[in-house]
C-alpha angles and dihedrals in degrees: 000000000000122000116254112254106256094219097042093104090054091048092052089048090056093050091048093048094049091048092051093046099047089253095295097153095198090065088058100048091118096060093040088055088052089052091050087050091051094047091049088056097044121042121229090257089064098041123043088189089064094049102115092351097107095042092045092048092047091051091052091052093053092048089053095054 
């Protein structure tokens, strides 16, 4: 049986928050930070949810500057 993704809960929380806030990312910064913390703890090979998340989020931050 495959091991549960350690960051799946945080990924689901991001989706719920975005849906509840009409996809306004700034209203979900708190859950995005939790996801980043989880991804920092668990490498992408342990968490499919993290694969590309940190890189993609970092690119978005640099575009907004």
